[in-house]
N, C-alpha and C positions, 0 to 999 in steps of 0.2 A: 566454360559456363560459366554463362554473364548471370548476375544478380536476376532472380526471380524468373529465369527458365526453368522449365518441369520437363526433362527429359523419358521419353520412353512413358508417357501419361498413359496415352491410347491403349497401346499394346498395355499394359499392369488392367486397367480396366476392362479392358473386353478379357482377360484370363478371369476376372473375378465372374464376371456374369455368365463364362461357359461353365466354373467348376459351378456355379450355381444354379446350373442344368435350364437357365432362359435368355432370350435376348439381350441385351444391354440398352439400359434407359437413358435417352438422352433428350427427353421433353413429356411435357407433361407430369411432371414430378411434383406433387403436392405435399406440405409438411400435414402428418395427420393432423387431424381434429380431436384429442384425446375428451371423452365425456367426464370424465373427471379432472380435473388441474388445480389440486389442492395446494400447492406450490407458493398459489397468488394470494392465498387468503389468512396465511402466517402472517401475522401484524397489518393486515390490511386495512386501510383507512386511518392507521394511527398517525398523528402529526409528528413534525419534524422534533419539536418540542417531548414529544412521548415514545418516539425513536432514540433520544438525548438519554430520558429516563432507564430505558432499557437496557443500553448499551452500560451505562454505568454501575448496573445489575450488575451486569454479564461478566464486567471488570473484574468484582470480586472474584470469580471462579476460576478468570485466565490468569491470575497475580497479578493484574494492572493497574497502577496510580490512574487514577480520572480526576482530571480537573476541569472546571467550568471557566471562563472568562467570556471578555468582548475585546475587539480590536482595540481599543485605545488601553486596556492594562494586559494586553499580550506580551509586552517584552517583558516588564514586569512580572509576568507569571512565568515567563519562559526563564527568565533569570535564577527565579528562586527553585525552580524545577530542578535546573542545572546545577547548581551553588548546592542543593539537596544532595546530588549526585557525586559533589566533590570533582566537577567538570573544569578543568583547566584547559584541555584540547577537547577542540569539537569540528565535527566534521560535520558540513551539507550541501544539499542540493542547491546545484546553480539551478534555480528554479525562480522566476520573476515573482512567484506569491509572496518573499520575504519582500520585496520591493514591496508590492502592493499593499500589504500589512504590517506596512513600518517598521519593517525589523535591523533594516542595513544599519540606518542613525545607530541606534543600540547596540549593534554588532561593533562597531569602531570603536566609540565611548565606553565597553567593555574590556577591552583591549588595554587602554591604556588606565581605568579603574581598577579592573578586579584582575590583569594581568592574565587575562584569558585568549589563547589563540583560537581564531575560529575561520576554518578553511573551507572556503568552497571548491567542488569539483570542478578538478580541470580536465575536461575530456580530450583535450590535446595532451595531455599529461597523465595518463590511465595509469602505468605502473606506480608513479606517484603520491598517486591520488589512494590509490588503494593502499599504499603502504602509511598515508596520513591515517586514512579510516583504520588501519590495524594497529594502529597505536593511540588513536581517540581515545577518548574517557566516555564521550556522550555523542551521538549521530542524530541528526536533526531531520526530518524529511516534512513535506504533508504529505495528506491522504487524498486519493482522486476519488475513490469510495469508500463509504465505512458502512461494515454490516452492522446493525445492531443486534439482530438474534444471536451471533455468535463472539461479535465484538473483533471483528477483522480488521484491517484497513487494508484496502486496497491501492495498489501501487504501480502505475504504468510506467515503465521505462522511458525510457529519451535520453538525449545525448548527456544533459546535463544531471540526469538522475541515476547517477551509477548504484547499483545493488550490493556495493559495498558499505554505504553510509548507514544500512540497514541493518546490517549483517555484521558486519567487524568489532563495532565500538562495544565496551562494557553494558552501557545505555542505550535505549533508544530510542528517541523521541518522537511523535507523531503528532503533530499539528492538523487537527480534524474541523475544517470548516464547517459548522452545521448543516449547510445547503448539500454535504455531500452524503447526506444521511441518505441512506436506505433500508427497508428491512431485513434483505436476506440476498443469500446469497442470486438467487432469480434472477432481482431487478440487474446484479453484478453481468450477469451473461448475458443476459438480454441487451442492454447496453453495447456491449462488446459486440452481440449479435449484429446490431443495430450500425455499429461502424462498418463492419463488413459488407453489408448490404447496402448504404450508403457509396461505398468506393473510398470512404477514410481512411487515410493512414494508421493502422492497427500499430499499434506496442509490440515490439518483438518479443517480450517478458511481461509478462502480467503476477507480479509475486501478491498473495493473500499472507500476512502478517499477523497471527490471533497471539498476540502479546506476547513474554518473552519466550526463548525457545527452552522446550523440555522435553522429557521420555519418561514413561513408566514401563520401561522393555524388561526390567530386571523385577520379577516379583509384582511389580502393577504396584510398586513404589515408584509416585512420582520426585521426579528429581528437574531444578528450575535452573537452566544456564546451562545447558552442557554442549549445546556447540551452536550459540549464536550469543545476544546480548543476553546479562544476567538480568536485566532489571530492564522495565517499557513502562512508557507515561504517554497516556493519550491526552492532547489539550484541545477542549472541544469549543471553539470561538465560536460566538456569534458574528454571523459576515452580511448580514443582511436583516 
């Protein structure tokens, strides 16, 4: 079976239609127009700055550190956050935004001046990259979309964007370009749907990360850092 092939789809869908007691509909299928669509009214009309304020307040509820900065001060801010987490070993995505946001030169200098090892995810060395992420003090990614209401960063997987970077290190840092801010999940799912409708390549995995890992399964007592990063920081960057 070649990649992208779907076997027995027609038989499967016809069987569903038969069990529903009707003919299978292959055309003139329209999305329902619901009379009430309250999901679009939440935080409607908020500016990017107002959405950042909402995110900052939400971070207090999800045990996440929140920092604001601009592109000129991003490297210094990032260094402060890493050092506050006692980060000596760092793993990051292979993402062109690290270059466009002016971080590659500081990364190289920190190895000399701070003794800090910063490893880039290597898609050709997957097992080694996972091992480095597992041993790293800090993992750094960019946010692709950021949901103000819930305090969630959305990560679209890609070749250089290993999921282990945000999952395995003790501390997770998300660099959040302010332009990625949207009100809530509604806008995120709409963007993914629009990508599909346009025939664009869609990420095989979309991660929604809301602060450090936590669980309240045992008698509703919240425990933070049970199956992933113990600490998380969002660095919101003015990018336009």
